[in-house]
PyMOL Python script that loads the backbone (N, CA, C, O; Angstrom):
from pymol import cmd

cmd.read_pdbstr("""\
ATOM      1  N   ILE A   1       0.837  -1.196   0.000  1.00  0.00           N
ATOM      2  CA  ILE A   1       0.000   0.000   0.000  1.00  0.00           C
ATOM      3  C   ILE A   1       0.880   1.257   0.000  1.00  0.00           C
ATOM      4  O   ILE A   1       0.553   2.249  -0.652  1.00  0.00           O
ATOM      5  N   ASP A   2       1.991   1.207   0.732  1.00  0.00           N
ATOM      6  CA  ASP A   2       2.862   2.384   0.812  1.00  0.00           C
ATOM      7  C   ASP A   2       3.429   2.763  -0.549  1.00  0.00           C
ATOM      8  O   ASP A   2       3.524   3.944  -0.882  1.00  0.00           O
ATOM      9  N   ALA A   3       3.805   1.763  -1.331  1.00  0.00           N
ATOM     10  CA  ALA A   3       4.375   2.049  -2.656  1.00  0.00           C
ATOM     11  C   ALA A   3       3.355   2.753  -3.541  1.00  0.00           C
ATOM     12  O   ALA A   3       3.696   3.705  -4.242  1.00  0.00           O
ATOM     13  N   TRP A   4       2.115   2.295  -3.515  1.00  0.00           N
ATOM     14  CA  TRP A   4       1.072   2.929  -4.332  1.00  0.00           C
ATOM     15  C   TRP A   4       0.784   4.338  -3.849  1.00  0.00           C
ATOM     16  O   TRP A   4       0.582   5.245  -4.657  1.00  0.00           O
ATOM     17  N   LEU A   5       0.765   4.529  -2.531  1.00  0.00           N
ATOM     18  CA  LEU A   5       0.538   5.873  -1.994  1.00  0.00           C
ATOM     19  C   LEU A   5       1.658   6.833  -2.401  1.00  0.00           C
ATOM     20  O   LEU A   5       1.394   7.971  -2.788  1.00  0.00           O
ATOM     21  N   LYS A   6       2.898   6.372  -2.314  1.00  0.00           N
ATOM     22  CA  LYS A   6       4.027   7.222  -2.693  1.00  0.00           C
ATOM     23  C   LYS A   6       4.000   7.547  -4.184  1.00  0.00           C
ATOM     24  O   LYS A   6       4.302   8.671  -4.586  1.00  0.00           O
ATOM     25  N   LEU A   7       3.639   6.562  -4.998  1.00  0.00           N
ATOM     26  CA  LEU A   7       3.525   6.812  -6.435  1.00  0.00           C
ATOM     27  C   LEU A   7       2.427   7.841  -6.697  1.00  0.00           C
ATOM     28  O   LEU A   7       2.604   8.750  -7.509  1.00  0.00           O
ATOM     29  N   GLY A   8       1.301   7.698  -6.012  1.00  0.00           N
ATOM     30  CA  GLY A   8       0.225   8.678  -6.146  1.00  0.00           C
ATOM     31  C   GLY A   8       0.675  10.071  -5.761  1.00  0.00           C
ATOM     32  O   GLY A   8       0.362  11.045  -6.445  1.00  0.00           O
ATOM     33  N   ASP A   9       1.422  10.167  -4.650  1.00  0.00           N
ATOM     34  CA  ASP A   9       1.932  11.469  -4.210  1.00  0.00           C
ATOM     35  C   ASP A   9       2.856  12.089  -5.257  1.00  0.00           C
ATOM     36  O   ASP A   9       2.795  13.291  -5.513  1.00  0.00           O
ATOM     37  N   LEU A  10       3.704  11.267  -5.853  1.00  0.00           N
ATOM     38  CA  LEU A  10       4.624  11.750  -6.880  1.00  0.00           C
ATOM     39  C   LEU A  10       3.855  12.327  -8.071  1.00  0.00           C
ATOM     40  O   LEU A  10       4.162  13.421  -8.545  1.00  0.00           O
ATOM     41  N   HIS A  11       2.862  11.588  -8.546  1.00  0.00           N
ATOM     42  CA  HIS A  11       2.061  12.073  -9.675  1.00  0.00           C
ATOM     43  C   HIS A  11       1.265  13.321  -9.291  1.00  0.00           C
ATOM     44  O   HIS A  11       1.113  14.237 -10.099  1.00  0.00           O
ATOM     45  N   PHE A  12       0.759  13.354  -8.064  1.00  0.00           N
ATOM     46  CA  PHE A  12       0.001  14.517  -7.613  1.00  0.00           C
ATOM     47  C   PHE A  12       0.880  15.760  -7.619  1.00  0.00           C
ATOM     48  O   PHE A  12       0.463  16.822  -8.083  1.00  0.00           O
ATOM     49  N   GLU A  13       2.098  15.624  -7.102  1.00  0.00           N
ATOM     50  CA  GLU A  13       3.028  16.757  -7.076  1.00  0.00           C
ATOM     51  C   GLU A  13       3.350  17.249  -8.483  1.00  0.00           C
ATOM     52  O   GLU A  13       3.585  18.440  -8.687  1.00  0.00           O
ATOM     53  N   ARG A  14       3.362  16.352  -9.437  1.00  0.00           N
ATOM     54  CA  ARG A  14       3.639  16.707 -10.835  1.00  0.00           C
ATOM     55  C   ARG A  14       2.376  17.181 -11.565  1.00  0.00           C
ATOM     56  O   ARG A  14       2.409  17.481 -12.759  1.00  0.00           O
ATOM     57  N   GLU A  15       1.278  17.240 -10.833  1.00  0.00           N
ATOM     58  CA  GLU A  15      -0.032  17.634 -11.378  1.00  0.00           C
ATOM     59  C   GLU A  15      -0.492  16.679 -12.476  1.00  0.00           C
ATOM     60  O   GLU A  15      -1.157  17.087 -13.428  1.00  0.00           O
ATOM     61  N   GLU A  16      -0.137  15.426 -12.335  1.00  0.00           N
ATOM     62  CA  GLU A  16      -0.612  14.349 -13.207  1.00  0.00           C
ATOM     63  C   GLU A  16      -1.749  13.663 -12.451  1.00  0.00           C
ATOM     64  O   GLU A  16      -1.601  12.557 -11.931  1.00  0.00           O
ATOM     65  N   PHE A  17      -2.883  14.351 -12.408  1.00  0.00           N
ATOM     66  CA  PHE A  17      -3.952  13.959 -11.505  1.00  0.00           C
ATOM     67  C   PHE A  17      -4.606  12.624 -11.860  1.00  0.00           C
ATOM     68  O   PHE A  17      -4.997  11.877 -10.964  1.00  0.00           O
ATOM     69  N   GLU A  18      -4.729  12.318 -13.132  1.00  0.00           N
ATOM     70  CA  GLU A  18      -5.325  11.038 -13.518  1.00  0.00           C
ATOM     71  C   GLU A  18      -4.433   9.876 -13.074  1.00  0.00           C
ATOM     72  O   GLU A  18      -4.923   8.869 -12.563  1.00  0.00           O
ATOM     73  N   LYS A  19      -3.136  10.023 -13.272  1.00  0.00           N
ATOM     74  CA  LYS A  19      -2.200   8.986 -12.839  1.00  0.00           C
ATOM     75  C   LYS A  19      -2.167   8.890 -11.319  1.00  0.00           C
ATOM     76  O   LYS A  19      -2.069   7.796 -10.764  1.00  0.00           O
ATOM     77  N   ALA A  20      -2.249  10.026 -10.654  1.00  0.00           N
ATOM     78  CA  ALA A  20      -2.269  10.027  -9.188  1.00  0.00           C
ATOM     79  C   ALA A  20      -3.494   9.284  -8.680  1.00  0.00           C
ATOM     80  O   ALA A  20      -3.391   8.450  -7.780  1.00  0.00           O
ATOM     81  N   ALA A  21      -4.655   9.585  -9.256  1.00  0.00           N
ATOM     82  CA  ALA A  21      -5.887   8.933  -8.833  1.00  0.00           C
ATOM     83  C   ALA A  21      -5.801   7.425  -9.039  1.00  0.00           C
ATOM     84  O   ALA A  21      -6.259   6.656  -8.193  1.00  0.00           O
ATOM     85  N   ALA A  22      -5.221   7.002 -10.151  1.00  0.00           N
ATOM     86  CA  ALA A  22      -5.090   5.563 -10.426  1.00  0.00           C
ATOM     87  C   ALA A  22      -4.199   4.890  -9.383  1.00  0.00           C
ATOM     88  O   ALA A  22      -4.510   3.794  -8.918  1.00  0.00           O
ATOM     89  N   ALA A  23      -3.104   5.533  -9.017  1.00  0.00           N
ATOM     90  CA  ALA A  23      -2.211   4.958  -8.006  1.00  0.00           C
ATOM     91  C   ALA A  23      -2.890   4.908  -6.642  1.00  0.00           C
ATOM     92  O   ALA A  23      -2.777   3.909  -5.932  1.00  0.00           O
ATOM     93  N   TYR A  24      -3.588   5.964  -6.273  1.00  0.00           N
ATOM     94  CA  TYR A  24      -4.303   5.965  -4.995  1.00  0.00           C
ATOM     95  C   TYR A  24      -5.389   4.889  -4.966  1.00  0.00           C
ATOM     96  O   TYR A  24      -5.604   4.248  -3.937  1.00  0.00           O
ATOM     97  N   MET A  25      -6.065   4.696  -6.084  1.00  0.00           N
ATOM     98  CA  MET A  25      -7.083   3.643  -6.138  1.00  0.00           C
ATOM     99  C   MET A  25      -6.452   2.264  -5.972  1.00  0.00           C
ATOM    100  O   MET A  25      -7.035   1.389  -5.333  1.00  0.00           O
ATOM    101  N   ARG A  26      -5.277   2.067  -6.535  1.00  0.00           N
ATOM    102  CA  ARG A  26      -4.572   0.793  -6.343  1.00  0.00           C
ATOM    103  C   ARG A  26      -4.230   0.600  -4.867  1.00  0.00           C
ATOM    104  O   ARG A  26      -4.337  -0.510  -4.347  1.00  0.00           O
ATOM    105  N   ALA A  27      -3.824   1.665  -4.196  1.00  0.00           N
ATOM    106  CA  ALA A  27      -3.534   1.571  -2.759  1.00  0.00           C
ATOM    107  C   ALA A  27      -4.795   1.198  -1.990  1.00  0.00           C
ATOM    108  O   ALA A  27      -4.748   0.359  -1.090  1.00  0.00           O
ATOM    109  N   TYR A  28      -5.904   1.805  -2.330  1.00  0.00           N
ATOM    110  CA  TYR A  28      -7.178   1.508  -1.670  1.00  0.00           C
ATOM    111  C   TYR A  28      -7.588   0.059  -1.878  1.00  0.00           C
ATOM    112  O   TYR A  28      -8.161  -0.559  -0.981  1.00  0.00           O
ATOM    113  N   GLN A  29      -7.302  -0.481  -3.041  1.00  0.00           N
ATOM    114  CA  GLN A  29      -7.750  -1.826  -3.396  1.00  0.00           C
ATOM    115  C   GLN A  29      -6.841  -2.945  -2.908  1.00  0.00           C
ATOM    116  O   GLN A  29      -7.154  -4.119  -3.110  1.00  0.00           O
ATOM    117  N   VAL A  30      -5.730  -2.612  -2.272  1.00  0.00           N
ATOM    118  CA  VAL A  30      -4.830  -3.649  -1.772  1.00  0.00           C
ATOM    119  C   VAL A  30      -5.593  -4.518  -0.770  1.00  0.00           C
ATOM    120  O   VAL A  30      -6.150  -4.024   0.210  1.00  0.00           O
ATOM    121  N   LYS A  31      -5.601  -5.800  -1.037  1.00  0.00           N
ATOM    122  CA  LYS A  31      -6.335  -6.745  -0.172  1.00  0.00           C
ATOM    123  C   LYS A  31      -5.438  -7.190   0.976  1.00  0.00           C
ATOM    124  O   LYS A  31      -4.215  -7.241   0.848  1.00  0.00           O
ATOM    125  N   GLY A  32      -6.063  -7.503   2.077  1.00  0.00           N
ATOM    126  CA  GLY A  32      -5.333  -8.005   3.215  1.00  0.00           C
ATOM    127  C   GLY A  32      -4.773  -6.921   4.122  1.00  0.00           C
ATOM    128  O   GLY A  32      -4.118  -7.221   5.120  1.00  0.00           O
ATOM    129  N   VAL A  33      -5.018  -5.702   3.791  1.00  0.00           N
ATOM    130  CA  VAL A  33      -4.535  -4.612   4.630  1.00  0.00           C
ATOM    131  C   VAL A  33      -5.556  -4.398   5.755  1.00  0.00           C
ATOM    132  O   VAL A  33      -6.718  -4.072   5.510  1.00  0.00           O
ATOM    133  N   SER A  34      -5.100  -4.586   6.956  1.00  0.00           N
ATOM    134  CA  SER A  34      -6.024  -4.461   8.088  1.00  0.00           C
ATOM    135  C   SER A  34      -6.181  -3.026   8.557  1.00  0.00           C
ATOM    136  O   SER A  34      -7.060  -2.727   9.365  1.00  0.00           O
ATOM    137  N   ASP A  35      -5.343  -2.148   8.061  1.00  0.00           N
ATOM    138  CA  ASP A  35      -5.378  -0.755   8.483  1.00  0.00           C
ATOM    139  C   ASP A  35      -6.387   0.018   7.635  1.00  0.00           C
ATOM    140  O   ASP A  35      -6.049   0.548   6.576  1.00  0.00           O
ATOM    141  N   GLY A  36      -7.624   0.072   8.113  1.00  0.00           N
ATOM    142  CA  GLY A  36      -8.673   0.771   7.379  1.00  0.00           C
ATOM    143  C   GLY A  36      -8.413   2.251   7.230  1.00  0.00           C
ATOM    144  O   GLY A  36      -8.886   2.869   6.276  1.00  0.00           O
ATOM    145  N   VAL A  37      -7.670   2.834   8.152  1.00  0.00           N
ATOM    146  CA  VAL A  37      -7.373   4.265   8.094  1.00  0.00           C
ATOM    147  C   VAL A  37      -6.561   4.580   6.838  1.00  0.00           C
ATOM    148  O   VAL A  37      -6.829   5.574   6.163  1.00  0.00           O
ATOM    149  N   ARG A  38      -5.586   3.754   6.524  1.00  0.00           N
ATOM    150  CA  ARG A  38      -4.758   3.995   5.345  1.00  0.00           C
ATOM    151  C   ARG A  38      -5.550   3.779   4.061  1.00  0.00           C
ATOM    152  O   ARG A  38      -5.348   4.498   3.082  1.00  0.00           O
ATOM    153  N   ARG A  39      -6.433   2.815   4.055  1.00  0.00           N
ATOM    154  CA  ARG A  39      -7.275   2.588   2.885  1.00  0.00           C
ATOM    155  C   ARG A  39      -8.247   3.747   2.700  1.00  0.00           C
ATOM    156  O   ARG A  39      -8.497   4.180   1.575  1.00  0.00           O
ATOM    157  N   GLU A  40      -8.792   4.248   3.805  1.00  0.00           N
ATOM    158  CA  GLU A  40      -9.684   5.408   3.733  1.00  0.00           C
ATOM    159  C   GLU A  40      -8.925   6.621   3.197  1.00  0.00           C
ATOM    160  O   GLU A  40      -9.445   7.368   2.368  1.00  0.00           O
ATOM    161  N   GLN A  41      -7.701   6.812   3.670  1.00  0.00           N
ATOM    162  CA  GLN A  41      -6.881   7.926   3.201  1.00  0.00           C
ATOM    163  C   GLN A  41      -6.611   7.798   1.705  1.00  0.00           C
ATOM    164  O   GLN A  41      -6.678   8.788   0.977  1.00  0.00           O
ATOM    165  N   ALA A  42      -6.308   6.597   1.247  1.00  0.00           N
ATOM    166  CA  ALA A  42      -6.047   6.375  -0.179  1.00  0.00           C
ATOM    167  C   ALA A  42      -7.278   6.720  -1.008  1.00  0.00           C
ATOM    168  O   ALA A  42      -7.161   7.322  -2.075  1.00  0.00           O
ATOM    169  N   LEU A  43      -8.457   6.341  -0.518  1.00  0.00           N
ATOM    170  CA  LEU A  43      -9.695   6.634  -1.233  1.00  0.00           C
ATOM    171  C   LEU A  43      -9.932   8.148  -1.300  1.00  0.00           C
ATOM    172  O   LEU A  43     -10.324   8.677  -2.340  1.00  0.00           O
ATOM    173  N   TYR A  44      -9.691   8.831  -0.190  1.00  0.00           N
ATOM    174  CA  TYR A  44      -9.855  10.285  -0.182  1.00  0.00           C
ATOM    175  C   TYR A  44      -8.853  10.943  -1.136  1.00  0.00           C
ATOM    176  O   TYR A  44      -9.215  11.851  -1.885  1.00  0.00           O
ATOM    177  N   GLN A  45      -7.609  10.494  -1.111  1.00  0.00           N
ATOM    178  CA  GLN A  45      -6.604  11.086  -1.982  1.00  0.00           C
ATOM    179  C   GLN A  45      -6.960  10.865  -3.450  1.00  0.00           C
ATOM    180  O   GLN A  45      -6.716  11.737  -4.285  1.00  0.00           O
ATOM    181  N   ALA A  46      -7.530   9.716  -3.768  1.00  0.00           N
ATOM    182  CA  ALA A  46      -7.982   9.461  -5.142  1.00  0.00           C
ATOM    183  C   ALA A  46      -9.080  10.455  -5.514  1.00  0.00           C
ATOM    184  O   ALA A  46      -9.057  11.033  -6.601  1.00  0.00           O
ATOM    185  N   ALA A  47     -10.040  10.653  -4.611  1.00  0.00           N
ATOM    186  CA  ALA A  47     -11.121  11.603  -4.879  1.00  0.00           C
ATOM    187  C   ALA A  47     -10.569  13.013  -5.061  1.00  0.00           C
ATOM    188  O   ALA A  47     -11.026  13.749  -5.936  1.00  0.00           O
ATOM    189  N   ASN A  48      -9.606  13.387  -4.255  1.00  0.00           N
ATOM    190  CA  ASN A  48      -9.005  14.708  -4.361  1.00  0.00           C
ATOM    191  C   ASN A  48      -8.266  14.870  -5.695  1.00  0.00           C
ATOM    192  O   ASN A  48      -8.336  15.925  -6.324  1.00  0.00           O
ATOM    193  N   ALA A  49      -7.568  13.830  -6.114  1.00  0.00           N
ATOM    194  CA  ALA A  49      -6.875  13.878  -7.409  1.00  0.00           C
ATOM    195  C   ALA A  49      -7.875  14.003  -8.551  1.00  0.00           C
ATOM    196  O   ALA A  49      -7.667  14.781  -9.482  1.00  0.00           O
ATOM    197  N   PHE A  50      -8.961  13.239  -8.479  1.00  0.00           N
ATOM    198  CA  PHE A  50     -10.003  13.371  -9.504  1.00  0.00           C
ATOM    199  C   PHE A  50     -10.570  14.787  -9.509  1.00  0.00           C
ATOM    200  O   PHE A  50     -10.791  15.368 -10.571  1.00  0.00           O
ATOM    201  N   PHE A  51     -10.806  15.341  -8.320  1.00  0.00           N
ATOM    202  CA  PHE A  51     -11.324  16.710  -8.220  1.00  0.00           C
ATOM    203  C   PHE A  51     -10.373  17.697  -8.873  1.00  0.00           C
ATOM    204  O   PHE A  51     -10.789  18.522  -9.687  1.00  0.00           O
ATOM    205  N   ARG A  52      -9.100  17.615  -8.518  1.00  0.00           N
ATOM    206  CA  ARG A  52      -8.103  18.528  -9.082  1.00  0.00           C
ATOM    207  C   ARG A  52      -7.983  18.368 -10.588  1.00  0.00           C
ATOM    208  O   ARG A  52      -7.661  19.325 -11.293  1.00  0.00           O
ATOM    209  N   GLY A  53      -8.240  17.160 -11.086  1.00  0.00           N
ATOM    210  CA  GLY A  53      -8.187  16.907 -12.518  1.00  0.00           C
ATOM    211  C   GLY A  53      -9.475  17.258 -13.242  1.00  0.00           C
ATOM    212  O   GLY A  53      -9.551  17.136 -14.465  1.00  0.00           O
ATOM    213  N   GLY A  54     -10.497  17.695 -12.497  1.00  0.00           N
ATOM    214  CA  GLY A  54     -11.753  18.118 -13.115  1.00  0.00           C
ATOM    215  C   GLY A  54     -12.762  17.007 -13.326  1.00  0.00           C
ATOM    216  O   GLY A  54     -13.780  17.230 -13.981  1.00  0.00           O
ATOM    217  N   ASN A  55     -12.518  15.823 -12.797  1.00  0.00           N
ATOM    218  CA  ASN A  55     -13.443  14.705 -12.954  1.00  0.00           C
ATOM    219  C   ASN A  55     -14.338  14.617 -11.717  1.00  0.00           C
ATOM    220  O   ASN A  55     -14.143  13.774 -10.841  1.00  0.00           O
ATOM    221  N   HIS A  56     -15.310  15.501 -11.675  1.00  0.00           N
ATOM    222  CA  HIS A  56     -16.158  15.605 -10.490  1.00  0.00           C
ATOM    223  C   HIS A  56     -17.096  14.426 -10.334  1.00  0.00           C
ATOM    224  O   HIS A  56     -17.490  14.109  -9.212  1.00  0.00           O
ATOM    225  N   ALA A  57     -17.464  13.771 -11.409  1.00  0.00           N
ATOM    226  CA  ALA A  57     -18.341  12.594 -11.313  1.00  0.00           C
ATOM    227  C   ALA A  57     -17.672  11.502 -10.481  1.00  0.00           C
ATOM    228  O   ALA A  57     -18.337  10.800  -9.719  1.00  0.00           O
ATOM    229  N   GLN A  58     -16.365  11.362 -10.627  1.00  0.00           N
ATOM    230  CA  GLN A  58     -15.641  10.363  -9.847  1.00  0.00           C
ATOM    231  C   GLN A  58     -15.619  10.733  -8.365  1.00  0.00           C
ATOM    232  O   GLN A  58     -15.628   9.851  -7.506  1.00  0.00           O
ATOM    233  N   VAL A  59     -15.592  12.020  -8.065  1.00  0.00           N
ATOM    234  CA  VAL A  59     -15.625  12.457  -6.662  1.00  0.00           C
ATOM    235  C   VAL A  59     -16.923  11.976  -6.018  1.00  0.00           C
ATOM    236  O   VAL A  59     -16.913  11.447  -4.907  1.00  0.00           O
ATOM    237  N   PHE A  60     -18.026  12.161  -6.715  1.00  0.00           N
ATOM    238  CA  PHE A  60     -19.322  11.737  -6.174  1.00  0.00           C
ATOM    239  C   PHE A  60     -19.374  10.226  -6.002  1.00  0.00           C
ATOM    240  O   PHE A  60     -19.903   9.728  -5.009  1.00  0.00           O
ATOM    241  N   GLN A  61     -18.830   9.503  -6.959  1.00  0.00           N
ATOM    242  CA  GLN A  61     -18.827   8.040  -6.892  1.00  0.00           C
ATOM    243  C   GLN A  61     -17.972   7.554  -5.718  1.00  0.00           C
ATOM    244  O   GLN A  61     -18.370   6.649  -4.984  1.00  0.00           O
ATOM    245  N   LEU A  62     -16.806   8.157  -5.549  1.00  0.00           N
ATOM    246  CA  LEU A  62     -15.937   7.735  -4.451  1.00  0.00           C
ATOM    247  C   LEU A  62     -16.498   8.133  -3.095  1.00  0.00           C
ATOM    248  O   LEU A  62     -16.251   7.453  -2.098  1.00  0.00           O
ATOM    249  N   ARG A  63     -17.243   9.217  -3.047  1.00  0.00           N
ATOM    250  CA  ARG A  63     -17.911   9.573  -1.777  1.00  0.00           C
ATOM    251  C   ARG A  63     -18.914   8.503  -1.410  1.00  0.00           C
ATOM    252  O   ARG A  63     -19.016   8.124  -0.243  1.00  0.00           O
ATOM    253  N   ALA A  64     -19.660   8.006  -2.389  1.00  0.00           N
ATOM    254  CA  ALA A  64     -20.619   6.934  -2.122  1.00  0.00           C
ATOM    255  C   ALA A  64     -19.896   5.667  -1.664  1.00  0.00           C
ATOM    256  O   ALA A  64     -20.351   4.987  -0.745  1.00  0.00           O
ATOM    257  N   THR A  65     -18.782   5.356  -2.300  1.00  0.00           N
ATOM    258  CA  THR A  65     -17.980   4.204  -1.892  1.00  0.00           C
ATOM    259  C   THR A  65     -17.489   4.384  -0.463  1.00  0.00           C
ATOM    260  O   THR A  65     -17.535   3.454   0.342  1.00  0.00           O
ATOM    261  N   HIS A  66     -17.019   5.585  -0.157  1.00  0.00           N
ATOM    262  CA  HIS A  66     -16.532   5.883   1.183  1.00  0.00           C
ATOM    263  C   HIS A  66     -17.640   5.703   2.207  1.00  0.00           C
ATOM    264  O   HIS A  66     -17.436   5.063   3.239  1.00  0.00           O
ATOM    265  N   ASP A  67     -18.796   6.256   1.933  1.00  0.00           N
ATOM    266  CA  ASP A  67     -19.899   6.170   2.888  1.00  0.00           C
ATOM    267  C   ASP A  67     -20.340   4.728   3.117  1.00  0.00           C
ATOM    268  O   ASP A  67     -20.741   4.371   4.225  1.00  0.00           O
ATOM    269  N   ALA A  68     -20.267   3.898   2.077  1.00  0.00           N
ATOM    270  CA  ALA A  68     -20.657   2.498   2.212  1.00  0.00           C
ATOM    271  C   ALA A  68     -19.648   1.706   3.051  1.00  0.00           C
ATOM    272  O   ALA A  68     -20.033   0.815   3.809  1.00  0.00           O
ATOM    273  N   GLU A  69     -18.384   2.025   2.917  1.00  0.00           N
ATOM    274  CA  GLU A  69     -17.355   1.246   3.609  1.00  0.00           C
ATOM    275  C   GLU A  69     -16.869   1.886   4.913  1.00  0.00           C
ATOM    276  O   GLU A  69     -16.525   1.184   5.864  1.00  0.00           O
ATOM    277  N   PHE A  70     -16.845   3.195   4.949  1.00  0.00           N
ATOM    278  CA  PHE A  70     -16.292   3.905   6.106  1.00  0.00           C
ATOM    279  C   PHE A  70     -17.319   4.901   6.635  1.00  0.00           C
ATOM    280  O   PHE A  70     -17.020   6.088   6.765  1.00  0.00           O
ATOM    281  N   ALA A  71     -18.507   4.436   6.935  1.00  0.00           N
ATOM    282  CA  ALA A  71     -19.605   5.330   7.326  1.00  0.00           C
ATOM    283  C   ALA A  71     -19.213   6.274   8.464  1.00  0.00           C
ATOM    284  O   ALA A  71     -19.628   7.433   8.474  1.00  0.00           O
ATOM    285  N   GLU A  72     -18.441   5.805   9.394  1.00  0.00           N
ATOM    286  CA  GLU A  72     -18.013   6.623  10.531  1.00  0.00           C
ATOM    287  C   GLU A  72     -16.530   6.962  10.420  1.00  0.00           C
ATOM    288  O   GLU A  72     -15.852   7.137  11.432  1.00  0.00           O
ATOM    289  N   GLY A  73     -16.035   7.052   9.202  1.00  0.00           N
ATOM    290  CA  GLY A  73     -14.611   7.272   8.990  1.00  0.00           C
ATOM    291  C   GLY A  73     -14.138   8.648   9.425  1.00  0.00           C
ATOM    292  O   GLY A  73     -14.913   9.601   9.509  1.00  0.00           O
ATOM    293  N   ALA A  74     -12.861   8.722   9.694  1.00  0.00           N
ATOM    294  CA  ALA A  74     -12.251   9.973  10.132  1.00  0.00           C
ATOM    295  C   ALA A  74     -12.287  11.037   9.045  1.00  0.00           C
ATOM    296  O   ALA A  74     -12.261  12.231   9.344  1.00  0.00           O
ATOM    297  N   LEU A  75     -12.348  10.615   7.788  1.00  0.00           N
ATOM    298  CA  LEU A  75     -12.322  11.576   6.684  1.00  0.00           C
ATOM    299  C   LEU A  75     -13.707  11.915   6.141  1.00  0.00           C
ATOM    300  O   LEU A  75     -13.816  12.546   5.090  1.00  0.00           O
ATOM    301  N   SER A  76     -14.750  11.514   6.830  1.00  0.00           N
ATOM    302  CA  SER A  76     -16.109  11.832   6.375  1.00  0.00           C
ATOM    303  C   SER A  76     -16.326  13.331   6.174  1.00  0.00           C
ATOM    304  O   SER A  76     -16.900  13.721   5.157  1.00  0.00           O
ATOM    305  N   PRO A  77     -15.891  14.189   7.101  1.00  0.00           N
ATOM    306  CA  PRO A  77     -16.070  15.633   6.873  1.00  0.00           C
ATOM    307  C   PRO A  77     -15.300  16.133   5.647  1.00  0.00           C
ATOM    308  O   PRO A  77     -15.799  16.980   4.906  1.00  0.00           O
ATOM    309  N   GLU A  78     -14.091  15.614   5.432  1.00  0.00           N
ATOM    310  CA  GLU A  78     -13.301  16.036   4.281  1.00  0.00           C
ATOM    311  C   GLU A  78     -13.967  15.622   2.976  1.00  0.00           C
ATOM    312  O   GLU A  78     -13.960  16.375   2.002  1.00  0.00           O
ATOM    313  N   PHE A  79     -14.539  14.427   2.959  1.00  0.00           N
ATOM    314  CA  PHE A  79     -15.260  13.984   1.770  1.00  0.00           C
ATOM    315  C   PHE A  79     -16.462  14.880   1.505  1.00  0.00           C
ATOM    316  O   PHE A  79     -16.747  15.214   0.355  1.00  0.00           O
ATOM    317  N   LEU A  80     -17.165  15.268   2.558  1.00  0.00           N
ATOM    318  CA  LEU A  80     -18.318  16.156   2.418  1.00  0.00           C
ATOM    319  C   LEU A  80     -17.891  17.496   1.824  1.00  0.00           C
ATOM    320  O   LEU A  80     -18.553  18.014   0.924  1.00  0.00           O
ATOM    321  N   LEU A  81     -16.804  18.052   2.315  1.00  0.00           N
ATOM    322  CA  LEU A  81     -16.310  19.329   1.783  1.00  0.00           C
ATOM    323  C   LEU A  81     -15.858  19.194   0.332  1.00  0.00           C
ATOM    324  O   LEU A  81     -16.112  20.077  -0.487  1.00  0.00           O
ATOM    325  N   LEU A  82     -15.189  18.088   0.016  1.00  0.00           N
ATOM    326  CA  LEU A  82     -14.744  17.872  -1.362  1.00  0.00           C
ATOM    327  C   LEU A  82     -15.939  17.749  -2.291  1.00  0.00           C
ATOM    328  O   LEU A  82     -15.924  18.294  -3.394  1.00  0.00           O
ATOM    329  N   GLU A  83     -16.974  17.040  -1.857  1.00  0.00           N
ATOM    330  CA  GLU A  83     -18.167  16.919  -2.676  1.00  0.00           C
ATOM    331  C   GLU A  83     -18.848  18.279  -2.856  1.00  0.00           C
ATOM    332  O   GLU A  83     -19.325  18.596  -3.946  1.00  0.00           O
ATOM    333  N   ALA A  84     -18.893  19.073  -1.796  1.00  0.00           N
ATOM    334  CA  ALA A  84     -19.485  20.412  -1.903  1.00  0.00           C
ATOM    335  C   ALA A  84     -18.718  21.272  -2.903  1.00  0.00           C
ATOM    336  O   ALA A  84     -19.326  21.989  -3.699  1.00  0.00           O
ATOM    337  N   GLU A  85     -17.392  21.207  -2.869  1.00  0.00           N
ATOM    338  CA  GLU A  85     -16.581  21.951  -3.837  1.00  0.00           C
ATOM    339  C   GLU A  85     -16.847  21.465  -5.257  1.00  0.00           C
ATOM    340  O   GLU A  85     -16.923  22.269  -6.185  1.00  0.00           O
ATOM    341  N   ALA A  86     -16.987  20.171  -5.427  1.00  0.00           N
ATOM    342  CA  ALA A  86     -17.256  19.611  -6.763  1.00  0.00           C
ATOM    343  C   ALA A  86     -18.631  20.048  -7.272  1.00  0.00           C
ATOM    344  O   ALA A  86     -18.828  20.213  -8.476  1.00  0.00           O
ATOM    345  N   ASN A  87     -19.578  20.235  -6.355  1.00  0.00           N
ATOM    346  CA  ASN A  87     -20.916  20.675  -6.734  1.00  0.00           C
ATOM    347  C   ASN A  87     -20.947  22.132  -7.176  1.00  0.00           C
ATOM    348  O   ASN A  87     -21.849  22.554  -7.899  1.00  0.00           O
ATOM    349  N   ARG A  88     -19.935  22.908  -6.725  1.00  0.00           N
ATOM    350  CA  ARG A  88     -19.919  24.322  -7.095  1.00  0.00           C
ATOM    351  C   ARG A  88     -19.545  24.428  -8.510  1.00  0.00           C
ATOM    352  O   ARG A  88     -19.467  25.534  -9.047  1.00  0.00           O
TER     353      ARG A  88
END
""", "prot")
cmd.dss("prot")
cmd.show_as("cartoon", "prot")
cmd.util.cbc("prot")
cmd.orient("prot")
């Protein structure tokens, strides 16, 4: 998961948002990771990369995914704010 997160960060810094989102999604999808916090963070970072890249439909989809899996997650407020920004 760490390798995918670092790759996502690298692409994000280079403003390669589609590639960043893909790497973050790979981090989120890593099976066997018991640390839900890191998976939640990866999902949020993917949504943020999609937002920065102008793909707001993906932000809404990932918010729904987040709510289904991490209903009481630590990043719920951040997802709400990101969705509100995408709606503007």
